Backbone as numpy.savetxt, mean C-alpha at the origin, in Angstrom:
# Nx Ny Nz CAx CAy CAz Cx Cy Cz
-6.36 -51.55 -50.04 -6.07 -49.89 -50.15 -4.78 -49.07 -49.27
-3.92 -48.74 -49.94 -2.42 -48.40 -48.82 -3.49 -47.24 -48.22
-3.02 -47.46 -47.02 -3.40 -46.39 -46.02 -2.47 -45.57 -45.89
-2.95 -44.10 -45.38 -2.19 -42.93 -44.95 -1.33 -42.91 -43.70
-0.03 -42.62 -43.95 0.71 -43.05 -42.84 0.67 -41.74 -41.87
0.12 -40.87 -42.20 -0.24 -39.88 -41.25 -0.80 -39.64 -40.01
0.13 -39.89 -39.33 -0.91 -39.70 -37.33 -1.70 -39.29 -37.32
-2.99 -40.27 -36.30 -4.39 -39.53 -36.01 -3.85 -38.84 -34.87
-4.28 -37.70 -34.77 -3.96 -36.80 -33.74 -4.65 -36.90 -32.90
-3.86 -37.14 -31.43 -4.18 -37.77 -30.28 -5.37 -36.19 -29.64
-6.52 -36.77 -28.70 -7.16 -35.72 -28.32 -6.02 -34.77 -27.58
-4.34 -35.43 -26.70 -3.88 -34.18 -26.25 -3.24 -33.39 -27.42
-2.93 -33.78 -28.48 -2.67 -32.84 -29.37 -3.63 -32.13 -29.93
-4.57 -32.39 -29.69 -6.02 -31.52 -31.01 -5.43 -29.89 -30.22
-6.00 -29.02 -31.28 -6.42 -27.69 -30.60 -7.79 -27.74 -29.53
-7.50 -26.92 -28.50 -8.41 -26.98 -27.01 -9.61 -26.65 -27.89
-10.73 -26.52 -27.31 -12.15 -26.17 -27.90 -12.67 -25.12 -27.33
-13.26 -23.70 -28.15 -13.82 -23.12 -26.86 -12.64 -21.59 -27.68
-13.13 -20.88 -26.53 -12.79 -19.37 -26.92 -11.13 -19.49 -26.24
-10.32 -18.77 -27.05 -8.69 -18.85 -27.18 -8.86 -17.83 -25.32
-7.79 -18.48 -25.11 -7.34 -17.89 -23.29 -7.14 -16.24 -23.42
-7.71 -15.71 -22.47 -7.75 -14.67 -21.86 -6.70 -13.44 -22.05
-6.15 -12.73 -23.03 -5.34 -12.14 -22.66 -4.86 -10.90 -21.40
-3.63 -11.02 -21.77 -2.96 -10.50 -20.50 -3.53 -9.03 -19.93
-3.85 -8.25 -21.18 -4.70 -6.97 -21.27 -6.33 -7.20 -20.89
-6.62 -8.03 -21.30 -8.02 -8.13 -20.38 -8.16 -8.91 -19.45
-6.71 -9.50 -18.76 -6.91 -10.21 -17.60 -6.53 -8.66 -16.34
-5.91 -7.84 -17.35 -5.48 -7.00 -16.14 -6.69 -6.06 -15.88
-7.74 -5.91 -17.27 -8.76 -4.59 -16.59 -9.54 -5.30 -15.49
-9.80 -6.29 -15.94 -11.17 -7.47 -15.64 -11.03 -7.21 -13.31
-10.02 -7.83 -13.78 -9.35 -8.30 -11.95 -8.65 -6.86 -11.63
-8.78 -5.51 -12.54 -8.80 -4.22 -11.66 -9.41 -3.61 -11.44
-10.41 -3.69 -12.18 -12.26 -3.66 -12.08 -12.68 -4.11 -10.82
-12.67 -5.39 -10.88 -13.61 -6.01 -9.31 -11.97 -5.50 -8.00
-10.99 -5.73 -8.03 -9.97 -4.84 -7.34 -10.45 -3.50 -6.44
-10.69 -2.67 -8.08 -11.04 -0.98 -7.82 -12.34 -1.15 -6.66
-13.46 -1.81 -7.08 -14.47 -2.15 -6.84 -15.10 -2.68 -5.38
-13.99 -3.60 -4.85 -13.77 -3.94 -3.40 -12.92 -2.79 -2.76
-12.01 -2.21 -2.97 -11.47 -0.63 -2.48 -12.39 0.09 -2.04
-13.31 0.69 -3.28 -14.26 1.60 -3.09 -14.77 1.12 -2.69
-15.84 -0.25 -2.69 -17.01 -0.42 -1.83 -16.76 -0.29 -0.30
-15.20 -0.98 0.10 -14.96 -1.54 1.33 -14.98 0.63 2.28
-14.09 1.36 1.67 -13.76 2.58 1.90 -15.76 3.29 2.26
-16.17 3.36 0.98 -17.69 3.71 1.12 -18.64 3.29 1.91
-18.54 2.04 2.55 -19.67 1.69 3.23 -19.79 1.87 4.70
-18.21 1.99 5.32 -18.18 2.53 6.97 -16.72 2.40 7.21
-16.90 3.18 8.37 -15.42 3.22 8.72 -14.75 1.82 9.16
-15.93 0.86 9.70 -15.23 -0.32 10.03 -14.63 -1.27 8.89
-15.22 -1.40 7.90 -15.09 -2.19 6.22 -13.79 -1.35 6.26
-13.85 0.01 5.86 -12.52 0.62 5.78 -11.03 -0.05 6.11
-10.99 -0.12 7.34 -10.34 -0.45 8.69 -9.80 -1.73 8.54
-11.00 -2.56 8.26 -10.72 -4.14 8.20 -10.00 -4.46 7.33
-10.64 -4.01 5.98 -9.79 -4.53 4.38 -8.43 -3.42 4.09
-8.28 -2.29 5.01 -6.75 -1.15 4.82 -5.70 -2.04 5.82
-6.36 -2.74 6.76 -5.29 -3.87 8.25 -5.49 -4.78 6.92
-5.95 -5.62 6.23 -5.91 -6.72 6.02 -4.60 -6.67 4.78
-4.94 -5.42 4.07 -4.12 -4.68 2.93 -2.44 -4.87 3.25
-2.23 -3.33 4.50 -0.77 -3.60 4.74 -0.36 -5.26 5.49
-1.10 -6.09 5.90 -0.88 -7.49 6.73 -0.05 -7.99 5.28
-0.97 -8.14 4.15 -0.43 -8.37 3.15 0.38 -7.48 2.37
0.79 -6.56 2.40 2.13 -5.53 1.82 3.42 -6.04 2.40
3.41 -6.08 4.15 4.36 -6.48 4.63 4.52 -8.21 4.30
3.78 -8.45 4.85 3.86 -10.46 3.99 5.11 -10.85 2.54
4.91 -9.48 1.83 5.23 -9.42 0.48 6.53 -9.16 0.88
6.81 -7.91 1.49 8.12 -7.31 1.68 9.06 -8.58 2.66
8.48 -9.30 3.95 9.35 -10.24 4.15 9.44 -11.20 3.12
8.56 -11.67 2.49 8.99 -12.56 1.19 9.98 -12.49 0.63
10.25 -11.12 0.61 11.29 -10.78 -0.68 12.73 -10.70 0.27
12.64 -10.70 1.49 13.43 -10.10 2.43 13.97 -11.71 2.54
13.42 -12.51 2.33 13.56 -14.20 2.61 13.95 -14.48 1.69
13.93 -14.21 0.02 14.80 -14.48 -1.10 15.80 -13.89 -1.08
16.16 -13.20 -0.36 17.99 -12.30 -0.31 18.60 -13.16 1.24
17.82 -13.94 1.96 18.77 -14.75 3.22 17.93 -14.35 3.92
17.50 -13.64 4.59 17.13 -13.54 6.00 16.22 -14.03 6.33
16.03 -13.86 7.57 14.74 -14.98 7.91 13.91 -13.84 9.48
13.18 -13.17 8.60 12.55 -12.11 9.95 11.06 -12.65 10.26
10.97 -12.13 11.37 9.36 -13.22 12.55 8.78 -12.53 11.30
7.85 -12.83 10.30 6.68 -12.93 9.32 5.69 -12.88 9.92
5.39 -13.58 10.84 3.95 -14.22 11.30 4.09 -13.08 12.52
4.92 -12.53 13.38 4.81 -12.24 14.30 4.71 -10.35 14.29
5.50 -10.40 12.89 5.48 -9.30 12.51 4.37 -8.77 11.82
3.36 -9.69 11.18 2.16 -9.56 10.73 1.30 -9.40 11.36
1.28 -9.85 12.63 0.26 -9.87 13.71 0.55 -8.43 14.27
1.70 -7.96 14.56 2.25 -6.60 15.04 1.52 -5.20 13.97
1.85 -5.82 12.69 1.31 -5.02 11.57 -0.31 -4.30 12.15
-1.42 -5.48 12.16 -2.70 -5.21 12.05 -3.05 -4.86 13.49
-2.19 -5.42 14.66 -2.76 -4.34 15.41 -2.75 -2.73 15.85
-1.40 -2.68 14.97 -1.13 -1.01 14.99 -2.23 -0.34 13.94
-2.47 -0.99 13.01 -3.28 -0.49 12.15 -5.07 -0.35 12.93
-5.17 -1.42 13.37 -6.72 -1.44 14.49 -6.30 -0.05 15.33
-5.44 -0.51 15.90 -4.69 0.05 17.23 -4.63 2.05 16.94
-4.44 2.17 15.33 -4.32 3.75 15.33 -5.50 4.23 14.45
-6.74 3.15 14.16 -7.78 3.55 13.53 -9.10 3.83 14.85
-8.29 2.95 16.24 -9.32 3.08 17.23 -8.78 4.51 17.94
-7.80 4.88 18.34 -7.23 5.91 18.46 -7.86 6.82 18.57
-7.59 7.24 16.84 -8.32 8.26 15.94 -10.00 7.97 16.21
-10.47 7.26 15.74 -11.67 7.62 15.75 -12.71 7.55 17.28
-12.59 7.11 18.18 -12.28 7.41 19.73 -12.20 8.29 19.74
-11.25 9.13 19.65 -10.89 10.42 20.09 -12.05 11.58 19.54
-12.53 11.30 17.88 -13.91 11.94 17.72 -14.81 11.93 18.21
-15.11 10.43 19.04 -16.29 9.67 19.77 -16.28 10.77 20.89
-15.13 11.03 21.47 -15.13 11.71 22.52 -15.20 13.15 22.42
-15.48 13.86 21.38 -16.12 15.32 21.43 -17.23 15.70 21.36
-17.80 14.23 21.15 -19.21 14.02 21.38 -20.06 15.17 22.79
-21.48 14.95 22.39 -22.04 15.80 23.44 -22.40 15.22 24.37
-22.43 13.88 24.06 -23.00 12.87 25.02 -22.12 12.19 26.57
-22.32 13.03 27.43 -21.44 12.86 28.89 -21.15 11.14 28.79
-21.78 10.19 28.27 -21.56 8.62 28.35 -20.27 8.34 27.31
-20.67 8.87 26.26 -19.86 8.82 25.46 -18.61 9.00 25.23
-18.47 10.16 25.90 -17.15 11.17 26.03 -16.66 10.74 27.53
-17.00 10.02 28.46 -16.38 9.16 29.59 -15.64 7.81 28.45
-16.48 7.09 28.26 -16.20 5.78 27.55 -15.64 6.08 26.92
-15.40 7.21 25.61 -14.49 7.43 24.85 -13.03 7.66 25.36
-12.48 8.86 26.33 -11.85 9.47 26.81 -10.89 8.28 27.48
-11.47 6.98 28.54 -11.04 5.81 29.03 -10.51 4.75 27.93
-11.14 5.13 26.98 -10.79 4.24 26.02 -9.19 4.62 24.91
-9.24 5.84 24.92 -8.10 6.54 24.83 -6.72 6.85 25.18
-7.14 6.73 26.64 -6.29 6.60 27.61 -5.30 5.33 27.73
-6.43 4.04 27.48 -5.75 2.53 27.42 -4.83 2.33 26.38
-6.00 2.76 24.87 -5.08 1.99 23.63 -3.58 3.22 23.38
-3.64 4.23 23.90 -2.63 4.98 23.78 -0.97 4.01 24.23
-1.29 4.17 25.54 -0.04 3.72 26.20 0.21 1.92 25.66
-1.09 1.16 25.76 -1.18 0.09 24.74 -0.43 -0.13 23.57
-0.62 0.68 22.43 0.52 1.12 21.42 1.36 1.21 22.17
2.40 1.80 22.62 3.10 2.84 23.22 4.33 1.41 23.30
3.63 0.45 24.71 4.27 -0.58 24.68 4.28 -1.48 24.22
3.74 -1.88 22.98 3.79 -2.91 21.55 5.60 -2.00 20.84
5.00 -1.13 20.65 6.67 -0.43 19.68 7.49 -0.65 20.84
7.94 -0.54 22.15 9.00 0.10 22.60 9.50 -1.45 23.00
8.17 -2.76 23.18 8.91 -3.97 23.29 8.94 -4.64 22.04
8.49 -4.40 21.14 9.07 -4.95 19.44 10.41 -5.63 19.77
11.24 -4.46 20.12 12.68 -5.10 19.42 13.06 -6.18 20.71
12.83 -6.27 21.84 12.97 -6.86 22.67 12.37 -8.52 22.20
11.10 -8.50 21.77 10.67 -9.77 21.52 11.46 -10.22 20.44
12.18 -9.43 19.37 12.87 -10.03 18.69 14.21 -10.75 18.64
14.39 -9.89 19.32 15.82 -10.16 20.14 15.79 -11.98 20.55
14.52 -11.92 21.82 14.50 -12.99 22.50 14.35 -14.22 21.59
13.67 -13.41 20.15 13.01 -15.07 19.32 14.42 -15.72 18.53
15.47 -14.47 18.02 16.39 -14.78 18.02 17.35 -15.65 18.94
17.47 -15.32 20.07 18.14 -16.16 21.20 17.85 -17.47 21.44
16.17 -17.38 20.67 15.68 -18.90 21.27 16.17 -20.23 19.78
16.70 -18.96 18.93 16.91 -20.16 17.44 18.35 -19.98 17.30
19.09 -19.54 18.26 20.40 -19.51 17.90 20.92 -20.42 17.94
21.92 -21.11 17.46 22.48 -20.82 15.81 21.33 -21.01 14.78
21.25 -20.36 13.73 20.27 -20.74 12.25 21.39 -21.76 11.63
20.60 -22.57 11.11 21.05 -23.23 10.07 21.29 -22.66 8.98
22.70 -22.75 7.81 22.54 -22.13 6.58 21.93 -20.90 6.52
22.30 -20.04 7.54 21.89 -18.77 6.94 23.41 -18.02 7.74
24.69 -17.57 6.46 25.36 -16.33 7.40 25.26 -15.04 7.78
23.78 -14.72 8.13 23.92 -13.26 8.45 23.83 -13.75 9.95
23.89 -12.70 10.87 23.86 -12.54 12.15 22.32 -12.15 12.64
21.88 -13.01 13.42 20.37 -12.26 14.17 20.41 -11.36 14.00
20.93 -10.63 14.53 20.45 -8.61 14.47 20.10 -8.58 13.36
20.61 -9.06 12.40 19.88 -8.25 10.49 18.58 -9.18 10.82
18.49 -10.45 11.26 16.78 -10.43 11.10 16.01 -9.78 11.89
16.44 -8.77 12.78 15.50 -8.16 13.54 15.53 -6.98 13.44
16.41 -6.44 12.28 16.40 -5.24 11.55 15.49 -5.21 10.53
15.31 -6.42 9.51 14.96 -6.20 8.62 13.30 -6.59 9.08
12.95 -7.05 10.08 11.56 -7.14 11.02 11.14 -6.07 10.89
12.12 -5.15 11.73 11.77 -3.92 12.36 11.61 -2.82 11.18
12.11 -3.31 10.12 12.66 -2.37 8.62 11.20 -2.31 8.04
10.71 -3.75 8.16 9.17 -3.62 7.50 7.95 -3.38 8.10
8.11 -2.87 9.43 6.98 -2.45 9.87 7.37 -0.78 10.29
8.59 -0.48 9.68 8.54 0.99 9.58 8.61 1.37 8.17
8.30 0.83 7.07 8.27 1.00 5.61 6.96 0.67 5.31
6.24 -0.23 5.79 4.99 -0.21 5.50 4.08 -0.15 6.08
4.33 -1.06 7.60 3.07 -0.83 8.49 2.61 0.83 9.40
3.76 1.20 9.30 3.23 2.59 9.72 3.07 3.35 8.91
3.67 3.80 7.98 3.22 4.51 7.23 1.52 4.60 6.85
1.48 3.02 6.44 -0.42 2.17 6.22 -0.99 3.08 7.64
-0.62 2.67 8.61 -1.39 3.16 9.53 -2.03 4.23 9.93
-0.91 5.20 9.09 -1.17 7.14 8.72 -2.43 7.01 8.33
-3.04 6.19 7.31 -4.10 6.12 6.55 -5.65 6.89 7.30
-5.57 6.25 8.41 -6.52 6.88 9.09 -6.51 7.97 9.79
-5.45 8.90 9.85 -5.26 10.15 10.02 -5.97 10.83 8.76
-5.93 10.47 7.05 -6.73 11.07 6.23 -7.92 10.69 6.82
-8.78 9.88 7.03 -9.85 9.21 7.32 -10.73 10.29 7.42
-9.79 10.72 8.74 -11.03 10.92 9.97 -10.33 12.83 10.16
-9.86 13.56 9.12 -9.15 14.55 9.26 -10.00 15.53 8.70
-11.20 15.39 8.27 -12.11 16.05 8.02 -12.93 16.48 9.29
-13.42 15.79 10.39 -14.31 16.48 11.59 -14.15 15.35 12.38
-15.13 15.41 13.02 -15.86 14.58 14.10 -15.69 13.08 13.74
-16.14 13.14 12.11 -16.13 11.58 11.72 -15.85 11.14 10.87
-15.92 9.80 10.32 -15.13 9.22 9.44 -15.49 9.69 8.21
-14.95 10.21 6.90 -15.21 10.90 5.79 -14.35 9.79 4.52
-15.55 9.03 4.14 -14.72 8.27 2.71 -14.82 9.12 1.99
-14.85 10.23 1.37 -14.37 11.15 0.30 -13.44 11.60 0.39
-12.67 11.61 1.53 -10.82 11.94 1.84 -10.54 10.90 1.20
-9.99 9.50 1.40 -9.69 8.29 1.27 -10.11 8.51 -0.67
-11.57 8.71 -0.97 -11.49 8.67 -2.65 -10.58 9.95 -3.02
-10.75 10.55 -2.89 -9.57 12.11 -3.04 -8.36 11.66 -3.26
-8.24 10.81 -2.07 -6.27 10.03 -2.01 -5.87 9.40 -3.28
-6.89 8.28 -3.71 -7.09 7.44 -4.05 -6.65 7.98 -5.92
-7.71 9.15 -6.09 -8.13 9.94 -7.36 -6.72 10.64 -7.41
-6.18 10.73 -6.63 -4.95 11.69 -6.85 -3.58 10.68 -7.09
-3.71 9.92 -6.69 -2.59 9.05 -6.85 -2.57 8.14 -8.50
-3.65 7.66 -8.57 -4.14 6.67 -9.95 -4.63 8.33 -10.81
-4.37 9.77 -10.49 -4.10 10.53 -12.20 -2.30 10.56 -12.03
-1.62 10.11 -10.80 -0.37 10.70 -10.91 0.31 9.60 -11.80
-0.41 8.04 -11.88 0.26 7.01 -12.36 -0.40 7.44 -14.14
-1.69 7.45 -13.99 -1.82 7.75 -15.51 -1.43 8.70 -16.29
-1.26 9.51 -15.48 -0.72 11.09 -16.56 0.90 11.09 -16.80
1.35 9.87 -15.85 3.34 9.99 -16.23 2.75 8.61 -17.13
1.97 8.07 -16.99 2.52 6.66 -18.31 1.57 7.00 -19.49
1.04 7.95 -19.70 0.38 8.38 -20.94 1.54 9.49 -21.23
2.14 10.42 -20.74 2.80 11.05 -21.13 4.36 10.66 -21.48
4.88 9.30 -20.82 5.53 8.74 -20.97 6.05 8.19 -21.64
4.47 7.37 -22.51 4.62 6.38 -24.07 4.80 7.75 -24.87
3.82 8.53 -24.46 3.93 9.84 -25.88 5.08 10.50 -25.99
5.73 11.25 -24.77 6.65 11.84 -25.24 8.51 11.46 -24.29
7.94 10.58 -23.87 9.19 10.00 -23.24 10.47 9.62 -23.59
12.01 10.37 -23.45 12.84 10.40 -23.92 13.96 10.58 -22.82
14.14 11.57 -22.00 14.65 11.12 -20.88 14.71 10.21 -19.30
15.64 9.72 -19.93 15.46 8.56 -18.56 15.39 9.53 -16.78
14.51 8.71 -16.29 14.71 9.72 -14.71 15.20 9.10 -13.92
15.23 7.14 -13.57 16.55 6.98 -12.78 16.18 5.22 -13.73
17.14 5.68 -14.68 17.33 4.41 -15.46 18.18 2.75 -14.61
18.75 3.11 -14.07 19.55 2.03 -12.97 18.46 1.40 -12.20
17.59 1.70 -11.64 15.92 1.18 -11.23 14.84 1.23 -11.57
14.11 2.11 -12.70 13.22 2.16 -13.22 13.60 2.63 -14.50
13.92 1.49 -15.60 14.30 1.76 -16.85 13.01 3.04 -17.98
11.57 2.19 -17.64 11.00 2.98 -18.13 10.49 4.32 -17.86
10.88 4.43 -16.60 9.90 6.05 -16.51 11.21 7.36 -16.77
10.13 8.13 -17.12 11.14 9.12 -18.26 10.91 10.51 -16.87
11.51 11.26 -17.12 10.88 12.75 -16.81 9.69 13.62 -17.27
9.79 13.17 -18.48 8.41 13.33 -19.00 7.29 13.12 -19.09
7.64 12.01 -18.63 6.55 11.35 -17.60 6.16 11.55 -16.35
7.42 11.69 -15.65 6.72 12.67 -14.42 6.35 13.90 -14.24
6.62 14.61 -15.76 6.21 16.18 -15.92 4.63 15.42 -16.02
4.01 14.68 -16.78 2.89 14.32 -17.04 1.94 14.27 -16.11
2.48 13.46 -14.92 1.76 13.06 -14.09 1.56 14.20 -12.66
2.96 15.03 -13.14 2.24 16.33 -11.63 1.34 16.66 -12.44
1.58 17.18 -13.64 0.24 18.06 -13.98 -1.16 17.61 -13.88
-1.34 16.09 -14.56 -2.23 15.90 -14.33 -3.33 15.57 -12.71
-1.60 15.39 -12.09 -2.24 15.29 -10.51 -2.62 16.71 -9.99
-2.24 17.34 -10.36 -2.47 19.33 -10.08 -4.17 19.64 -10.64
-4.23 18.87 -12.16 -5.64 19.06 -12.27 -6.75 18.40 -11.74
-6.36 17.38 -10.99 -7.12 16.81 -10.19 -7.60 17.36 -9.40
-6.40 17.70 -8.52 -6.08 18.36 -7.26 -7.26 19.73 -7.01
-7.49 20.23 -8.64 -8.82 21.34 -8.57 -9.73 20.69 -8.42
-10.15 19.51 -9.77 -11.28 19.03 -9.74 -11.67 18.61 -8.52
-11.14 18.03 -7.44 -11.33 17.60 -6.56 -12.44 18.84 -5.47
-12.44 20.05 -6.36 -13.03 20.74 -5.62 -14.61 20.71 -5.72
-15.16 19.72 -6.33 -16.44 18.64 -6.69 -17.27 17.86 -5.50
-15.91 17.37 -5.07 -15.99 16.50 -4.22 -15.50 16.85 -2.73
-15.06 17.80 -2.66 -14.45 18.17 -1.39 -14.87 19.93 -1.44
-15.84 20.55 -1.09 -15.81 21.82 -1.84 -15.50 22.52 -0.66
-15.71 22.25 0.53 -15.31 22.35 2.09 -13.91 22.77 2.04
-12.79 22.37 1.26 -11.34 22.74 1.34 -11.09 23.55 0.28
-9.90 24.44 0.51 -9.35 25.17 -0.04 -8.75 24.95 -1.21
-8.73 25.67 -2.68 -8.33 25.16 -3.42 -6.33 24.97 -3.25
-6.01 26.19 -2.52 -4.76 25.98 -1.84 -4.62 24.75 -1.39
-5.41 24.51 -0.38 -5.08 22.90 0.34 -4.80 21.93 -0.71
-6.18 21.58 -1.29 -6.05 20.82 -2.66 -4.84 20.35 -3.30
-4.32 21.54 -3.85 -2.76 21.52 -4.50 -1.98 21.32 -3.98
-1.96 21.86 -2.44 -0.65 21.55 -2.29 -0.33 19.90 -1.73
-1.93 18.92 -1.26 -1.64 17.80 -1.61 -1.57 17.43 -2.69
-2.12 17.34 -3.90 -1.88 16.80 -4.91 -0.62 17.06 -5.07
0.50 18.05 -4.57 2.06 18.39 -5.03 2.53 17.28 -4.25
1.69 17.02 -3.20 3.10 15.90 -2.43 2.60 14.73 -2.96
1.25 14.36 -3.68 1.23 12.91 -4.34 2.11 13.20 -5.20
1.73 14.14 -6.31 2.59 14.03 -7.28 3.90 13.75 -7.26
4.91 14.55 -6.49 6.19 14.04 -5.78 6.58 12.94 -5.22
6.05 12.90 -4.40 6.27 11.45 -3.08 5.96 9.97 -4.07
4.75 10.20 -4.66 4.13 8.75 -4.71 5.04 8.26 -6.19
5.59 9.02 -7.01 6.63 8.31 -7.55 7.66 7.84 -6.96
7.91 8.53 -5.87 9.61 8.60 -5.48 9.16 6.78 -4.25
7.79 6.80 -3.93 7.46 5.46 -3.30 7.61 4.14 -4.45
6.75 4.54 -5.68 7.02 3.58 -6.58 8.92 2.82 -6.55
9.66 4.17 -7.03 11.08 4.38 -7.03 11.38 3.15 -5.99
11.54 3.57 -4.71 12.26 2.94 -4.08 11.40 1.09 -4.10
10.44 0.91 -4.01 9.89 -0.26 -4.09 10.66 -0.82 -5.31
10.65 -0.31 -6.51 11.61 -0.78 -7.67 13.03 -1.19 -7.70
13.31 -0.46 -6.34 14.88 -0.77 -6.13 14.82 -2.05 -5.14
13.63 -1.75 -4.62 13.82 -3.48 -3.39 13.50 -4.19 -4.50
12.96 -4.56 -5.42 12.50 -5.69 -5.89 13.74 -6.05 -6.87
14.70 -5.14 -7.77 16.12 -5.61 -8.32 16.31 -5.61 -7.65
16.81 -5.67 -6.20 17.84 -6.05 -5.25 17.49 -7.50 -4.89
16.14 -7.96 -4.69 16.33 -9.59 -4.49 15.83 -9.99 -6.08
16.15 -9.54 -6.90 15.51 -10.10 -8.19 14.24 -10.49 -8.21
13.57 -9.81 -8.31 12.25 -10.58 -9.00 10.98 -9.23 -9.20
10.33 -9.44 -10.23 9.71 -8.71 -11.13 8.45 -8.08 -10.13
7.83 -8.90 -9.18 6.60 -8.22 -8.79 6.80 -8.66 -7.65
6.18 -7.72 -6.78 6.48 -8.25 -4.68 5.28 -9.55 -4.35
4.03 -9.79 -5.75 3.32 -11.11 -5.12 2.66 -11.07 -6.80
1.66 -12.06 -5.91 0.63 -12.55 -7.30 -0.76 -12.69 -6.47
-1.11 -11.06 -6.06 -2.44 -11.16 -5.32 -4.04 -10.86 -6.82
-3.31 -10.55 -7.51 -4.18 -10.76 -9.04 -3.88 -10.86 -10.13
-3.91 -11.77 -10.92 -4.07 -11.68 -12.39 -3.01 -10.19 -12.94
-2.02 -10.51 -13.70 -1.78 -9.39 -14.07 -1.64 -7.81 -13.59
-1.55 -7.83 -12.09 -1.57 -7.16 -11.12 -0.64 -6.93 -10.23
0.03 -7.83 -10.12 1.51 -8.75 -9.21 1.29 -8.18 -7.78
1.50 -7.66 -7.10 1.36 -7.69 -5.33 0.67 -6.57 -4.90
0.17 -6.30 -3.83 -0.43 -5.19 -3.08 0.94 -4.16 -2.79
2.07 -4.80 -2.35 3.13 -3.48 -2.28 3.41 -3.32 -3.56
3.11 -3.40 -4.59 3.18 -3.14 -6.48 1.67 -1.94 -6.45
0.84 -2.43 -5.72 -0.13 -1.14 -5.57 -0.21 -0.11 -4.78
0.46 -0.25 -3.95 0.47 0.38 -2.97 1.59 1.12 -2.34
2.53 0.91 -3.22 3.92 1.35 -2.75 4.03 3.24 -2.58
2.97 3.94 -3.63 3.22 5.18 -3.58 2.72 5.95 -1.76
1.95 4.61 -1.63 1.02 5.74 -0.18 2.20 5.59 0.79
3.57 4.75 0.59 4.24 4.40 1.85 5.14 5.92 1.39
5.15 6.60 1.06 6.08 8.06 0.72 5.11 9.22 0.97
4.00 9.14 0.50 2.89 9.91 0.57 2.58 10.41 1.71
1.87 8.86 2.79 1.01 9.23 3.96 2.05 9.98 4.69
3.07 9.45 5.19 4.54 10.41 6.38 3.94 11.99 5.76
4.69 12.02 4.70 4.25 13.57 4.86 2.62 14.40 4.60
1.76 13.63 4.54 0.30 13.94 4.72 0.17 14.45 5.93
0.90 13.03 6.88 0.43 13.24 8.60 1.53 14.38 9.14
2.39 14.65 8.46 3.62 15.58 8.53 2.76 16.96 8.98
2.33 17.52 7.41 1.91 18.74 7.19 0.34 18.52 8.32
-0.45 17.62 8.09 -1.76 17.69 8.75 -1.47 18.38 10.70
-0.35 17.14 11.02 0.08 17.62 12.59 1.29 18.94 12.68
1.47 19.66 12.20 2.50 20.76 11.91 1.05 21.98 11.45
0.10 22.06 10.08 -0.81 22.99 9.96 -1.36 22.31 10.23
-2.70 21.70 10.76 -3.49 21.31 11.00 -4.24 20.93 10.14
């Protein structure tokens, strides 16, 4: 009998058995929920888990920034910058939290806390003042670098820029966490997260539904003025609703904070989009499937937190 000439499929060419691969949307939802649970859980559990979580987050954000700068040809001191970044966040946490303990009625706590503040403040100031010197000494040691057309001071500038752009703003998150009085208040971090998420959701929904007029087409073609207005309105609505979470805050205060988030959050996102376009990358990193890097997730904070800190210092 004649045999069939059709090839017998090998195991390598047969369709994979089992369930089809997970869709990108499903990945985004699942890993988004996992990330949100880790974030909210660390903020809610204690001030120490909050500090450790965000110290790690902002250090990873800085590493993503340095990696993009390396793609552009610069060679910043990533390890040194990351170490200083963690020290800045933990130092800011220590100063803010210890100052609150210093207000305790217990004399022993008052003495220990006061001495700790007097030590931590100059230590942080010393790190900031000596950092340019340390970075320049590093370049002197490595001079001349091979295969790098940039001057050594460009590497120093990029290393400092990362700390100013990422680490310093994120360290100001401690002021928000302790702004409510003499102790850490997780509700204030929750409130800030809800405002930022409301801005993103409102902008996405309004942009998809009504978006026609481009906001910044050369930086982020997908963003529209309609989306920006939708994000602004939903953020203000969330500011009103936060009265149920933080009833001690006046409506005026909540709406001012919501306005800051609604305006400066999208600007922070546009700034990071410009950074990614300048070095031709789609995402800052790959911390979670479907979600890019941490700098992609927290870029709004980098513009929001300095403004909130300034308002708190000026108006209390």
